[in-house]
Chimera marker file (.cmm) of the C-alpha trace (Angstrom):
<marker_set name="trace">
<marker id="1" x="-22.997" y="6.548" z="-16.626" r="1" g="1" b="0" radius="0.5"/>
<marker id="2" x="-26.676" y="7.357" z="-16.210" r="1" g="1" b="0" radius="0.5"/>
<marker id="3" x="-27.596" y="10.850" z="-17.355" r="1" g="1" b="0" radius="0.5"/>
<marker id="4" x="-29.084" y="13.055" z="-16.135" r="1" g="1" b="0" radius="0.5"/>
<marker id="5" x="-28.372" y="12.322" z="-12.479" r="1" g="1" b="0" radius="0.5"/>
<marker id="6" x="-30.706" y="13.206" z="-9.657" r="1" g="1" b="0" radius="0.5"/>
<marker id="7" x="-30.450" y="16.799" z="-8.538" r="1" g="1" b="0" radius="0.5"/>
<marker id="8" x="-27.260" y="17.442" z="-6.615" r="1" g="1" b="0" radius="0.5"/>
<marker id="9" x="-27.906" y="19.633" z="-3.599" r="1" g="1" b="0" radius="0.5"/>
<marker id="10" x="-25.300" y="21.412" z="-1.539" r="1" g="1" b="0" radius="0.5"/>
<marker id="11" x="-25.800" y="23.692" z="1.441" r="1" g="1" b="0" radius="0.5"/>
<marker id="12" x="-26.718" y="26.631" z="-0.834" r="1" g="1" b="0" radius="0.5"/>
<marker id="13" x="-26.859" y="25.356" z="-4.405" r="1" g="1" b="0" radius="0.5"/>
<marker id="14" x="-28.558" y="22.919" z="-6.754" r="1" g="1" b="0" radius="0.5"/>
<marker id="15" x="-26.738" y="21.302" z="-9.671" r="1" g="1" b="0" radius="0.5"/>
<marker id="16" x="-29.084" y="20.129" z="-12.383" r="1" g="1" b="0" radius="0.5"/>
<marker id="17" x="-29.365" y="19.431" z="-16.077" r="1" g="1" b="0" radius="0.5"/>
<marker id="18" x="-29.797" y="22.546" z="-18.265" r="1" g="1" b="0" radius="0.5"/>
<marker id="19" x="-33.334" y="23.541" z="-19.183" r="1" g="1" b="0" radius="0.5"/>
<marker id="20" x="-34.803" y="25.818" z="-21.837" r="1" g="1" b="0" radius="0.5"/>
<marker id="21" x="-35.322" y="28.545" z="-19.206" r="1" g="1" b="0" radius="0.5"/>
<marker id="22" x="-31.517" y="28.831" z="-18.869" r="1" g="1" b="0" radius="0.5"/>
<marker id="23" x="-30.980" y="30.176" z="-22.402" r="1" g="1" b="0" radius="0.5"/>
<marker id="24" x="-30.764" y="33.842" z="-21.372" r="1" g="1" b="0" radius="0.5"/>
<marker id="25" x="-28.198" y="33.110" z="-18.656" r="1" g="1" b="0" radius="0.5"/>
<marker id="26" x="-26.097" y="30.971" z="-21.007" r="1" g="1" b="0" radius="0.5"/>
<marker id="27" x="-26.016" y="33.909" z="-23.428" r="1" g="1" b="0" radius="0.5"/>
<marker id="28" x="-25.070" y="36.251" z="-20.580" r="1" g="1" b="0" radius="0.5"/>
<marker id="29" x="-22.211" y="33.921" z="-19.518" r="1" g="1" b="0" radius="0.5"/>
<marker id="30" x="-20.841" y="33.524" z="-23.045" r="1" g="1" b="0" radius="0.5"/>
<marker id="31" x="-21.120" y="37.245" z="-23.883" r="1" g="1" b="0" radius="0.5"/>
<marker id="32" x="-19.600" y="38.504" z="-20.625" r="1" g="1" b="0" radius="0.5"/>
<marker id="33" x="-16.215" y="40.239" z="-20.983" r="1" g="1" b="0" radius="0.5"/>
<marker id="34" x="-15.510" y="39.589" z="-17.279" r="1" g="1" b="0" radius="0.5"/>
<marker id="35" x="-16.267" y="35.854" z="-17.515" r="1" g="1" b="0" radius="0.5"/>
<marker id="36" x="-14.124" y="35.514" z="-20.627" r="1" g="1" b="0" radius="0.5"/>
<marker id="37" x="-11.131" y="37.592" z="-19.518" r="1" g="1" b="0" radius="0.5"/>
<marker id="38" x="-8.986" y="34.423" z="-19.469" r="1" g="1" b="0" radius="0.5"/>
<marker id="39" x="-10.939" y="32.472" z="-22.091" r="1" g="1" b="0" radius="0.5"/>
<marker id="40" x="-10.119" y="34.315" z="-25.282" r="1" g="1" b="0" radius="0.5"/>
<marker id="41" x="-12.739" y="37.044" z="-24.956" r="1" g="1" b="0" radius="0.5"/>
<marker id="42" x="-16.520" y="37.080" z="-25.081" r="1" g="1" b="0" radius="0.5"/>
<marker id="43" x="-18.675" y="36.019" z="-28.010" r="1" g="1" b="0" radius="0.5"/>
<marker id="44" x="-20.869" y="38.689" z="-29.650" r="1" g="1" b="0" radius="0.5"/>
<marker id="45" x="-24.328" y="38.692" z="-28.069" r="1" g="1" b="0" radius="0.5"/>
<marker id="46" x="-26.049" y="38.987" z="-31.470" r="1" g="1" b="0" radius="0.5"/>
<marker id="47" x="-24.273" y="35.826" z="-32.690" r="1" g="1" b="0" radius="0.5"/>
<marker id="48" x="-25.238" y="33.961" z="-29.525" r="1" g="1" b="0" radius="0.5"/>
<marker id="49" x="-28.887" y="35.050" z="-29.847" r="1" g="1" b="0" radius="0.5"/>
<marker id="50" x="-28.944" y="33.650" z="-33.393" r="1" g="1" b="0" radius="0.5"/>
<marker id="51" x="-27.009" y="30.436" z="-32.683" r="1" g="1" b="0" radius="0.5"/>
<marker id="52" x="-28.247" y="29.371" z="-29.247" r="1" g="1" b="0" radius="0.5"/>
<marker id="53" x="-31.168" y="26.947" z="-29.491" r="1" g="1" b="0" radius="0.5"/>
<marker id="54" x="-34.600" y="28.352" z="-28.753" r="1" g="1" b="0" radius="0.5"/>
<marker id="55" x="-37.292" y="26.665" z="-26.702" r="1" g="1" b="0" radius="0.5"/>
<marker id="56" x="-38.096" y="23.760" z="-26.660" r="1" g="1" b="0" radius="0.5"/>
<marker id="57" x="-34.466" y="22.867" z="-27.297" r="1" g="1" b="0" radius="0.5"/>
<marker id="58" x="-32.136" y="23.085" z="-24.339" r="1" g="1" b="0" radius="0.5"/>
<marker id="59" x="-28.800" y="24.960" z="-24.539" r="1" g="1" b="0" radius="0.5"/>
<marker id="60" x="-25.582" y="23.139" z="-23.614" r="1" g="1" b="0" radius="0.5"/>
<marker id="61" x="-27.288" y="19.785" z="-22.981" r="1" g="1" b="0" radius="0.5"/>
<marker id="62" x="-24.924" y="16.864" z="-22.823" r="1" g="1" b="0" radius="0.5"/>
<marker id="63" x="-23.724" y="14.446" z="-20.141" r="1" g="1" b="0" radius="0.5"/>
<marker id="64" x="-21.532" y="16.247" z="-17.645" r="1" g="1" b="0" radius="0.5"/>
<marker id="65" x="-23.120" y="19.675" z="-18.178" r="1" g="1" b="0" radius="0.5"/>
<marker id="66" x="-24.603" y="21.016" z="-14.954" r="1" g="1" b="0" radius="0.5"/>
<marker id="67" x="-26.415" y="24.257" z="-14.352" r="1" g="1" b="0" radius="0.5"/>
<marker id="68" x="-25.567" y="25.747" z="-10.967" r="1" g="1" b="0" radius="0.5"/>
<marker id="69" x="-28.652" y="27.261" z="-9.401" r="1" g="1" b="0" radius="0.5"/>
<marker id="70" x="-28.983" y="29.557" z="-6.381" r="1" g="1" b="0" radius="0.5"/>
<marker id="71" x="-32.451" y="30.307" z="-5.024" r="1" g="1" b="0" radius="0.5"/>
<marker id="72" x="-34.060" y="29.063" z="-8.251" r="1" g="1" b="0" radius="0.5"/>
<marker id="73" x="-31.873" y="31.103" z="-10.634" r="1" g="1" b="0" radius="0.5"/>
<marker id="74" x="-28.934" y="29.950" z="-12.757" r="1" g="1" b="0" radius="0.5"/>
<marker id="75" x="-25.634" y="31.510" z="-11.638" r="1" g="1" b="0" radius="0.5"/>
<marker id="76" x="-23.184" y="29.294" z="-13.490" r="1" g="1" b="0" radius="0.5"/>
<marker id="77" x="-22.280" y="26.110" z="-15.301" r="1" g="1" b="0" radius="0.5"/>
<marker id="78" x="-20.027" y="23.154" z="-14.483" r="1" g="1" b="0" radius="0.5"/>
<marker id="79" x="-18.706" y="20.916" z="-17.258" r="1" g="1" b="0" radius="0.5"/>
<marker id="80" x="-17.184" y="17.500" z="-16.677" r="1" g="1" b="0" radius="0.5"/>
<marker id="81" x="-16.401" y="15.820" z="-19.994" r="1" g="1" b="0" radius="0.5"/>
<marker id="82" x="-13.770" y="13.690" z="-21.682" r="1" g="1" b="0" radius="0.5"/>
<marker id="83" x="-10.887" y="15.662" z="-23.157" r="1" g="1" b="0" radius="0.5"/>
<marker id="84" x="-10.717" y="13.629" z="-26.367" r="1" g="1" b="0" radius="0.5"/>
<marker id="85" x="-9.133" y="16.417" z="-28.403" r="1" g="1" b="0" radius="0.5"/>
<marker id="86" x="-7.097" y="18.184" z="-25.726" r="1" g="1" b="0" radius="0.5"/>
<marker id="87" x="-3.948" y="20.056" z="-26.834" r="1" g="1" b="0" radius="0.5"/>
<marker id="88" x="-1.814" y="18.354" z="-24.176" r="1" g="1" b="0" radius="0.5"/>
<marker id="89" x="-1.077" y="14.600" z="-24.293" r="1" g="1" b="0" radius="0.5"/>
<marker id="90" x="-1.313" y="14.322" z="-20.483" r="1" g="1" b="0" radius="0.5"/>
<marker id="91" x="-5.000" y="15.288" z="-20.633" r="1" g="1" b="0" radius="0.5"/>
<marker id="92" x="-6.199" y="13.251" z="-23.613" r="1" g="1" b="0" radius="0.5"/>
<marker id="93" x="-8.946" y="10.819" z="-22.685" r="1" g="1" b="0" radius="0.5"/>
<marker id="94" x="-9.261" y="12.075" z="-19.124" r="1" g="1" b="0" radius="0.5"/>
<marker id="95" x="-12.221" y="13.954" z="-17.714" r="1" g="1" b="0" radius="0.5"/>
<marker id="96" x="-11.838" y="17.718" z="-17.867" r="1" g="1" b="0" radius="0.5"/>
<marker id="97" x="-13.441" y="20.108" z="-15.366" r="1" g="1" b="0" radius="0.5"/>
<marker id="98" x="-14.616" y="23.494" z="-16.607" r="1" g="1" b="0" radius="0.5"/>
<marker id="99" x="-16.789" y="26.153" z="-14.998" r="1" g="1" b="0" radius="0.5"/>
<marker id="100" x="-18.307" y="29.544" z="-15.728" r="1" g="1" b="0" radius="0.5"/>
<marker id="101" x="-20.046" y="31.754" z="-13.171" r="1" g="1" b="0" radius="0.5"/>
<marker id="102" x="-21.786" y="35.097" z="-13.506" r="1" g="1" b="0" radius="0.5"/>
<marker id="103" x="-19.635" y="37.925" z="-12.088" r="1" g="1" b="0" radius="0.5"/>
<marker id="104" x="-22.331" y="38.843" z="-9.551" r="1" g="1" b="0" radius="0.5"/>
<marker id="105" x="-21.773" y="35.424" z="-7.920" r="1" g="1" b="0" radius="0.5"/>
<marker id="106" x="-17.971" y="35.676" z="-7.665" r="1" g="1" b="0" radius="0.5"/>
<marker id="107" x="-16.181" y="35.784" z="-4.329" r="1" g="1" b="0" radius="0.5"/>
<marker id="108" x="-18.846" y="33.931" z="-2.341" r="1" g="1" b="0" radius="0.5"/>
<marker id="109" x="-17.508" y="30.382" z="-2.568" r="1" g="1" b="0" radius="0.5"/>
<marker id="110" x="-20.177" y="29.167" z="-4.997" r="1" g="1" b="0" radius="0.5"/>
<marker id="111" x="-17.668" y="27.861" z="-7.555" r="1" g="1" b="0" radius="0.5"/>
<marker id="112" x="-15.802" y="25.844" z="-4.929" r="1" g="1" b="0" radius="0.5"/>
<marker id="113" x="-19.045" y="24.465" z="-3.483" r="1" g="1" b="0" radius="0.5"/>
<marker id="114" x="-20.479" y="23.551" z="-6.886" r="1" g="1" b="0" radius="0.5"/>
<marker id="115" x="-17.249" y="22.078" z="-8.299" r="1" g="1" b="0" radius="0.5"/>
<marker id="116" x="-16.715" y="19.972" z="-5.165" r="1" g="1" b="0" radius="0.5"/>
<marker id="117" x="-20.265" y="18.614" z="-5.458" r="1" g="1" b="0" radius="0.5"/>
<marker id="118" x="-19.813" y="17.837" z="-9.174" r="1" g="1" b="0" radius="0.5"/>
<marker id="119" x="-16.497" y="16.091" z="-8.469" r="1" g="1" b="0" radius="0.5"/>
<marker id="120" x="-18.130" y="14.034" z="-5.683" r="1" g="1" b="0" radius="0.5"/>
<marker id="121" x="-20.833" y="12.989" z="-8.162" r="1" g="1" b="0" radius="0.5"/>
<marker id="122" x="-18.141" y="12.136" z="-10.730" r="1" g="1" b="0" radius="0.5"/>
<marker id="123" x="-16.233" y="10.007" z="-8.203" r="1" g="1" b="0" radius="0.5"/>
<marker id="124" x="-19.398" y="7.996" z="-7.576" r="1" g="1" b="0" radius="0.5"/>
<marker id="125" x="-20.335" y="7.696" z="-11.249" r="1" g="1" b="0" radius="0.5"/>
<marker id="126" x="-16.824" y="6.860" z="-12.517" r="1" g="1" b="0" radius="0.5"/>
<marker id="127" x="-14.726" y="5.635" z="-9.591" r="1" g="1" b="0" radius="0.5"/>
<marker id="128" x="-10.994" y="5.555" z="-10.120" r="1" g="1" b="0" radius="0.5"/>
<marker id="129" x="-10.993" y="8.230" z="-12.849" r="1" g="1" b="0" radius="0.5"/>
<marker id="130" x="-8.644" y="11.224" z="-12.614" r="1" g="1" b="0" radius="0.5"/>
<marker id="131" x="-9.841" y="14.706" z="-13.583" r="1" g="1" b="0" radius="0.5"/>
<marker id="132" x="-7.879" y="17.432" z="-15.384" r="1" g="1" b="0" radius="0.5"/>
<marker id="133" x="-8.312" y="21.200" z="-15.225" r="1" g="1" b="0" radius="0.5"/>
<marker id="134" x="-6.751" y="23.820" z="-17.489" r="1" g="1" b="0" radius="0.5"/>
<marker id="135" x="-6.672" y="27.527" z="-16.728" r="1" g="1" b="0" radius="0.5"/>
<marker id="136" x="-4.485" y="30.501" z="-17.520" r="1" g="1" b="0" radius="0.5"/>
<marker id="137" x="-1.817" y="30.823" z="-14.862" r="1" g="1" b="0" radius="0.5"/>
<marker id="138" x="-2.682" y="34.544" z="-14.682" r="1" g="1" b="0" radius="0.5"/>
<marker id="139" x="-6.198" y="33.655" z="-13.504" r="1" g="1" b="0" radius="0.5"/>
<marker id="140" x="-5.460" y="33.869" z="-9.783" r="1" g="1" b="0" radius="0.5"/>
<marker id="141" x="-8.996" y="32.960" z="-8.700" r="1" g="1" b="0" radius="0.5"/>
<marker id="142" x="-9.071" y="29.854" z="-10.843" r="1" g="1" b="0" radius="0.5"/>
<marker id="143" x="-5.623" y="28.824" z="-9.657" r="1" g="1" b="0" radius="0.5"/>
<marker id="144" x="-6.780" y="29.138" z="-6.017" r="1" g="1" b="0" radius="0.5"/>
<marker id="145" x="-9.895" y="27.108" z="-6.776" r="1" g="1" b="0" radius="0.5"/>
<marker id="146" x="-7.846" y="24.371" z="-8.476" r="1" g="1" b="0" radius="0.5"/>
<marker id="147" x="-5.638" y="24.054" z="-5.383" r="1" g="1" b="0" radius="0.5"/>
<marker id="148" x="-8.649" y="24.035" z="-3.059" r="1" g="1" b="0" radius="0.5"/>
<marker id="149" x="-10.212" y="21.205" z="-5.108" r="1" g="1" b="0" radius="0.5"/>
<marker id="150" x="-7.031" y="19.104" z="-4.910" r="1" g="1" b="0" radius="0.5"/>
<marker id="151" x="-5.557" y="19.676" z="-8.381" r="1" g="1" b="0" radius="0.5"/>
<marker id="152" x="-1.772" y="19.661" z="-8.653" r="1" g="1" b="0" radius="0.5"/>
<marker id="153" x="0.305" y="20.983" z="-11.518" r="1" g="1" b="0" radius="0.5"/>
<marker id="154" x="1.210" y="18.619" z="-14.344" r="1" g="1" b="0" radius="0.5"/>
<marker id="155" x="2.625" y="21.217" z="-16.703" r="1" g="1" b="0" radius="0.5"/>
<marker id="156" x="2.501" y="24.758" z="-18.007" r="1" g="1" b="0" radius="0.5"/>
<marker id="157" x="2.301" y="25.541" z="-21.695" r="1" g="1" b="0" radius="0.5"/>
<marker id="158" x="1.668" y="28.391" z="-24.085" r="1" g="1" b="0" radius="0.5"/>
<marker id="159" x="-1.680" y="28.632" z="-25.892" r="1" g="1" b="0" radius="0.5"/>
<marker id="160" x="-3.954" y="31.474" z="-26.953" r="1" g="1" b="0" radius="0.5"/>
<marker id="161" x="-1.100" y="33.942" z="-26.386" r="1" g="1" b="0" radius="0.5"/>
<marker id="162" x="-0.849" y="33.159" z="-22.668" r="1" g="1" b="0" radius="0.5"/>
<marker id="163" x="0.686" y="30.706" z="-20.238" r="1" g="1" b="0" radius="0.5"/>
<marker id="164" x="-1.743" y="27.891" z="-19.403" r="1" g="1" b="0" radius="0.5"/>
<marker id="165" x="-1.714" y="25.676" z="-16.316" r="1" g="1" b="0" radius="0.5"/>
<marker id="166" x="-2.734" y="22.026" z="-16.515" r="1" g="1" b="0" radius="0.5"/>
<marker id="167" x="-3.589" y="20.323" z="-13.231" r="1" g="1" b="0" radius="0.5"/>
<marker id="168" x="-4.572" y="16.798" z="-12.241" r="1" g="1" b="0" radius="0.5"/>
<marker id="169" x="-6.886" y="15.653" z="-9.488" r="1" g="1" b="0" radius="0.5"/>
<marker id="170" x="-6.050" y="12.037" z="-8.765" r="1" g="1" b="0" radius="0.5"/>
<marker id="171" x="-8.853" y="9.480" z="-8.513" r="1" g="1" b="0" radius="0.5"/>
<marker id="172" x="-10.688" y="9.366" z="-5.207" r="1" g="1" b="0" radius="0.5"/>
<marker id="173" x="-9.700" y="6.458" z="-3.005" r="1" g="1" b="0" radius="0.5"/>
<link id1="1" id2="2" r="1" g="1" b="0" radius="0.2"/>
<link id1="2" id2="3" r="1" g="1" b="0" radius="0.2"/>
<link id1="3" id2="4" r="1" g="1" b="0" radius="0.2"/>
<link id1="4" id2="5" r="1" g="1" b="0" radius="0.2"/>
<link id1="5" id2="6" r="1" g="1" b="0" radius="0.2"/>
<link id1="6" id2="7" r="1" g="1" b="0" radius="0.2"/>
<link id1="7" id2="8" r="1" g="1" b="0" radius="0.2"/>
<link id1="8" id2="9" r="1" g="1" b="0" radius="0.2"/>
<link id1="9" id2="10" r="1" g="1" b="0" radius="0.2"/>
<link id1="10" id2="11" r="1" g="1" b="0" radius="0.2"/>
<link id1="11" id2="12" r="1" g="1" b="0" radius="0.2"/>
<link id1="12" id2="13" r="1" g="1" b="0" radius="0.2"/>
<link id1="13" id2="14" r="1" g="1" b="0" radius="0.2"/>
<link id1="14" id2="15" r="1" g="1" b="0" radius="0.2"/>
<link id1="15" id2="16" r="1" g="1" b="0" radius="0.2"/>
<link id1="16" id2="17" r="1" g="1" b="0" radius="0.2"/>
<link id1="17" id2="18" r="1" g="1" b="0" radius="0.2"/>
<link id1="18" id2="19" r="1" g="1" b="0" radius="0.2"/>
<link id1="19" id2="20" r="1" g="1" b="0" radius="0.2"/>
<link id1="20" id2="21" r="1" g="1" b="0" radius="0.2"/>
<link id1="21" id2="22" r="1" g="1" b="0" radius="0.2"/>
<link id1="22" id2="23" r="1" g="1" b="0" radius="0.2"/>
<link id1="23" id2="24" r="1" g="1" b="0" radius="0.2"/>
<link id1="24" id2="25" r="1" g="1" b="0" radius="0.2"/>
<link id1="25" id2="26" r="1" g="1" b="0" radius="0.2"/>
<link id1="26" id2="27" r="1" g="1" b="0" radius="0.2"/>
<link id1="27" id2="28" r="1" g="1" b="0" radius="0.2"/>
<link id1="28" id2="29" r="1" g="1" b="0" radius="0.2"/>
<link id1="29" id2="30" r="1" g="1" b="0" radius="0.2"/>
<link id1="30" id2="31" r="1" g="1" b="0" radius="0.2"/>
<link id1="31" id2="32" r="1" g="1" b="0" radius="0.2"/>
<link id1="32" id2="33" r="1" g="1" b="0" radius="0.2"/>
<link id1="33" id2="34" r="1" g="1" b="0" radius="0.2"/>
<link id1="34" id2="35" r="1" g="1" b="0" radius="0.2"/>
<link id1="35" id2="36" r="1" g="1" b="0" radius="0.2"/>
<link id1="36" id2="37" r="1" g="1" b="0" radius="0.2"/>
<link id1="37" id2="38" r="1" g="1" b="0" radius="0.2"/>
<link id1="38" id2="39" r="1" g="1" b="0" radius="0.2"/>
<link id1="39" id2="40" r="1" g="1" b="0" radius="0.2"/>
<link id1="40" id2="41" r="1" g="1" b="0" radius="0.2"/>
<link id1="41" id2="42" r="1" g="1" b="0" radius="0.2"/>
<link id1="42" id2="43" r="1" g="1" b="0" radius="0.2"/>
<link id1="43" id2="44" r="1" g="1" b="0" radius="0.2"/>
<link id1="44" id2="45" r="1" g="1" b="0" radius="0.2"/>
<link id1="45" id2="46" r="1" g="1" b="0" radius="0.2"/>
<link id1="46" id2="47" r="1" g="1" b="0" radius="0.2"/>
<link id1="47" id2="48" r="1" g="1" b="0" radius="0.2"/>
<link id1="48" id2="49" r="1" g="1" b="0" radius="0.2"/>
<link id1="49" id2="50" r="1" g="1" b="0" radius="0.2"/>
<link id1="50" id2="51" r="1" g="1" b="0" radius="0.2"/>
<link id1="51" id2="52" r="1" g="1" b="0" radius="0.2"/>
<link id1="52" id2="53" r="1" g="1" b="0" radius="0.2"/>
<link id1="53" id2="54" r="1" g="1" b="0" radius="0.2"/>
<link id1="54" id2="55" r="1" g="1" b="0" radius="0.2"/>
<link id1="55" id2="56" r="1" g="1" b="0" radius="0.2"/>
<link id1="56" id2="57" r="1" g="1" b="0" radius="0.2"/>
<link id1="57" id2="58" r="1" g="1" b="0" radius="0.2"/>
<link id1="58" id2="59" r="1" g="1" b="0" radius="0.2"/>
<link id1="59" id2="60" r="1" g="1" b="0" radius="0.2"/>
<link id1="60" id2="61" r="1" g="1" b="0" radius="0.2"/>
<link id1="61" id2="62" r="1" g="1" b="0" radius="0.2"/>
<link id1="62" id2="63" r="1" g="1" b="0" radius="0.2"/>
<link id1="63" id2="64" r="1" g="1" b="0" radius="0.2"/>
<link id1="64" id2="65" r="1" g="1" b="0" radius="0.2"/>
<link id1="65" id2="66" r="1" g="1" b="0" radius="0.2"/>
<link id1="66" id2="67" r="1" g="1" b="0" radius="0.2"/>
<link id1="67" id2="68" r="1" g="1" b="0" radius="0.2"/>
<link id1="68" id2="69" r="1" g="1" b="0" radius="0.2"/>
<link id1="69" id2="70" r="1" g="1" b="0" radius="0.2"/>
<link id1="70" id2="71" r="1" g="1" b="0" radius="0.2"/>
<link id1="71" id2="72" r="1" g="1" b="0" radius="0.2"/>
<link id1="72" id2="73" r="1" g="1" b="0" radius="0.2"/>
<link id1="73" id2="74" r="1" g="1" b="0" radius="0.2"/>
<link id1="74" id2="75" r="1" g="1" b="0" radius="0.2"/>
<link id1="75" id2="76" r="1" g="1" b="0" radius="0.2"/>
<link id1="76" id2="77" r="1" g="1" b="0" radius="0.2"/>
<link id1="77" id2="78" r="1" g="1" b="0" radius="0.2"/>
<link id1="78" id2="79" r="1" g="1" b="0" radius="0.2"/>
<link id1="79" id2="80" r="1" g="1" b="0" radius="0.2"/>
<link id1="80" id2="81" r="1" g="1" b="0" radius="0.2"/>
<link id1="81" id2="82" r="1" g="1" b="0" radius="0.2"/>
<link id1="82" id2="83" r="1" g="1" b="0" radius="0.2"/>
<link id1="83" id2="84" r="1" g="1" b="0" radius="0.2"/>
<link id1="84" id2="85" r="1" g="1" b="0" radius="0.2"/>
<link id1="85" id2="86" r="1" g="1" b="0" radius="0.2"/>
<link id1="86" id2="87" r="1" g="1" b="0" radius="0.2"/>
<link id1="87" id2="88" r="1" g="1" b="0" radius="0.2"/>
<link id1="88" id2="89" r="1" g="1" b="0" radius="0.2"/>
<link id1="89" id2="90" r="1" g="1" b="0" radius="0.2"/>
<link id1="90" id2="91" r="1" g="1" b="0" radius="0.2"/>
<link id1="91" id2="92" r="1" g="1" b="0" radius="0.2"/>
<link id1="92" id2="93" r="1" g="1" b="0" radius="0.2"/>
<link id1="93" id2="94" r="1" g="1" b="0" radius="0.2"/>
<link id1="94" id2="95" r="1" g="1" b="0" radius="0.2"/>
<link id1="95" id2="96" r="1" g="1" b="0" radius="0.2"/>
<link id1="96" id2="97" r="1" g="1" b="0" radius="0.2"/>
<link id1="97" id2="98" r="1" g="1" b="0" radius="0.2"/>
<link id1="98" id2="99" r="1" g="1" b="0" radius="0.2"/>
<link id1="99" id2="100" r="1" g="1" b="0" radius="0.2"/>
<link id1="100" id2="101" r="1" g="1" b="0" radius="0.2"/>
<link id1="101" id2="102" r="1" g="1" b="0" radius="0.2"/>
<link id1="102" id2="103" r="1" g="1" b="0" radius="0.2"/>
<link id1="103" id2="104" r="1" g="1" b="0" radius="0.2"/>
<link id1="104" id2="105" r="1" g="1" b="0" radius="0.2"/>
<link id1="105" id2="106" r="1" g="1" b="0" radius="0.2"/>
<link id1="106" id2="107" r="1" g="1" b="0" radius="0.2"/>
<link id1="107" id2="108" r="1" g="1" b="0" radius="0.2"/>
<link id1="108" id2="109" r="1" g="1" b="0" radius="0.2"/>
<link id1="109" id2="110" r="1" g="1" b="0" radius="0.2"/>
<link id1="110" id2="111" r="1" g="1" b="0" radius="0.2"/>
<link id1="111" id2="112" r="1" g="1" b="0" radius="0.2"/>
<link id1="112" id2="113" r="1" g="1" b="0" radius="0.2"/>
<link id1="113" id2="114" r="1" g="1" b="0" radius="0.2"/>
<link id1="114" id2="115" r="1" g="1" b="0" radius="0.2"/>
<link id1="115" id2="116" r="1" g="1" b="0" radius="0.2"/>
<link id1="116" id2="117" r="1" g="1" b="0" radius="0.2"/>
<link id1="117" id2="118" r="1" g="1" b="0" radius="0.2"/>
<link id1="118" id2="119" r="1" g="1" b="0" radius="0.2"/>
<link id1="119" id2="120" r="1" g="1" b="0" radius="0.2"/>
<link id1="120" id2="121" r="1" g="1" b="0" radius="0.2"/>
<link id1="121" id2="122" r="1" g="1" b="0" radius="0.2"/>
<link id1="122" id2="123" r="1" g="1" b="0" radius="0.2"/>
<link id1="123" id2="124" r="1" g="1" b="0" radius="0.2"/>
<link id1="124" id2="125" r="1" g="1" b="0" radius="0.2"/>
<link id1="125" id2="126" r="1" g="1" b="0" radius="0.2"/>
<link id1="126" id2="127" r="1" g="1" b="0" radius="0.2"/>
<link id1="127" id2="128" r="1" g="1" b="0" radius="0.2"/>
<link id1="128" id2="129" r="1" g="1" b="0" radius="0.2"/>
<link id1="129" id2="130" r="1" g="1" b="0" radius="0.2"/>
<link id1="130" id2="131" r="1" g="1" b="0" radius="0.2"/>
<link id1="131" id2="132" r="1" g="1" b="0" radius="0.2"/>
<link id1="132" id2="133" r="1" g="1" b="0" radius="0.2"/>
<link id1="133" id2="134" r="1" g="1" b="0" radius="0.2"/>
<link id1="134" id2="135" r="1" g="1" b="0" radius="0.2"/>
<link id1="135" id2="136" r="1" g="1" b="0" radius="0.2"/>
<link id1="136" id2="137" r="1" g="1" b="0" radius="0.2"/>
<link id1="137" id2="138" r="1" g="1" b="0" radius="0.2"/>
<link id1="138" id2="139" r="1" g="1" b="0" radius="0.2"/>
<link id1="139" id2="140" r="1" g="1" b="0" radius="0.2"/>
<link id1="140" id2="141" r="1" g="1" b="0" radius="0.2"/>
<link id1="141" id2="142" r="1" g="1" b="0" radius="0.2"/>
<link id1="142" id2="143" r="1" g="1" b="0" radius="0.2"/>
<link id1="143" id2="144" r="1" g="1" b="0" radius="0.2"/>
<link id1="144" id2="145" r="1" g="1" b="0" radius="0.2"/>
<link id1="145" id2="146" r="1" g="1" b="0" radius="0.2"/>
<link id1="146" id2="147" r="1" g="1" b="0" radius="0.2"/>
<link id1="147" id2="148" r="1" g="1" b="0" radius="0.2"/>
<link id1="148" id2="149" r="1" g="1" b="0" radius="0.2"/>
<link id1="149" id2="150" r="1" g="1" b="0" radius="0.2"/>
<link id1="150" id2="151" r="1" g="1" b="0" radius="0.2"/>
<link id1="151" id2="152" r="1" g="1" b="0" radius="0.2"/>
<link id1="152" id2="153" r="1" g="1" b="0" radius="0.2"/>
<link id1="153" id2="154" r="1" g="1" b="0" radius="0.2"/>
<link id1="154" id2="155" r="1" g="1" b="0" radius="0.2"/>
<link id1="155" id2="156" r="1" g="1" b="0" radius="0.2"/>
<link id1="156" id2="157" r="1" g="1" b="0" radius="0.2"/>
<link id1="157" id2="158" r="1" g="1" b="0" radius="0.2"/>
<link id1="158" id2="159" r="1" g="1" b="0" radius="0.2"/>
<link id1="159" id2="160" r="1" g="1" b="0" radius="0.2"/>
<link id1="160" id2="161" r="1" g="1" b="0" radius="0.2"/>
<link id1="161" id2="162" r="1" g="1" b="0" radius="0.2"/>
<link id1="162" id2="163" r="1" g="1" b="0" radius="0.2"/>
<link id1="163" id2="164" r="1" g="1" b="0" radius="0.2"/>
<link id1="164" id2="165" r="1" g="1" b="0" radius="0.2"/>
<link id1="165" id2="166" r="1" g="1" b="0" radius="0.2"/>
<link id1="166" id2="167" r="1" g="1" b="0" radius="0.2"/>
<link id1="167" id2="168" r="1" g="1" b="0" radius="0.2"/>
<link id1="168" id2="169" r="1" g="1" b="0" radius="0.2"/>
<link id1="169" id2="170" r="1" g="1" b="0" radius="0.2"/>
<link id1="170" id2="171" r="1" g="1" b="0" radius="0.2"/>
<link id1="171" id2="172" r="1" g="1" b="0" radius="0.2"/>
<link id1="172" id2="173" r="1" g="1" b="0" radius="0.2"/>
</marker_set>
C-alpha cells in the first residue's frame, strides 16, 4: 500500500500523516489519565518528554498512523496496523483498529467520523481485508463506537486485569 496517502477529508476533520508539530499533543494523549482509563493507565509525562522524538523527527510515524485534525489542530490519532503479535489467535495477522482522542473532543462524534473515514481508506487500499478491534468491555463509549462501525463480537477474554472485547469488521463488499 502506498504511504502516506493523500489527505483524507471528512465533513469536519482531516486525517493526515503525523508531523513534528504533533509532538506536544501525542505527549498529552499518552499522559492523559482520562484517555488511558481503559488502557492500563497513563505514561509519566517526564518519561514521554525524554523518549518522544524531537523535531525534525516525527512521533508515531508508520503506515496506518493517522493524526486526526480539527480546524488545524490535532485532536486524536487513528491506528490501522497488522496485529502480528496479538494475544488472541483470531486477530493474528489481521488489521487492528485503534484510536485515541483528547477528552475535550469526546462526545461530538469525531471518533466515529474519523474511524469511518480511515476504514473507508483501508477498504480501498486493501480490499477484502477484515479489521479487528479490541477494547475493554467496561469502556461503554468504545463498545458503542465498535457497533456503530460494524464490528461484531468474536470473543471476550481476560487481560490486564479486565475483561476485553474482541470484535471483527468483515471485509467491505
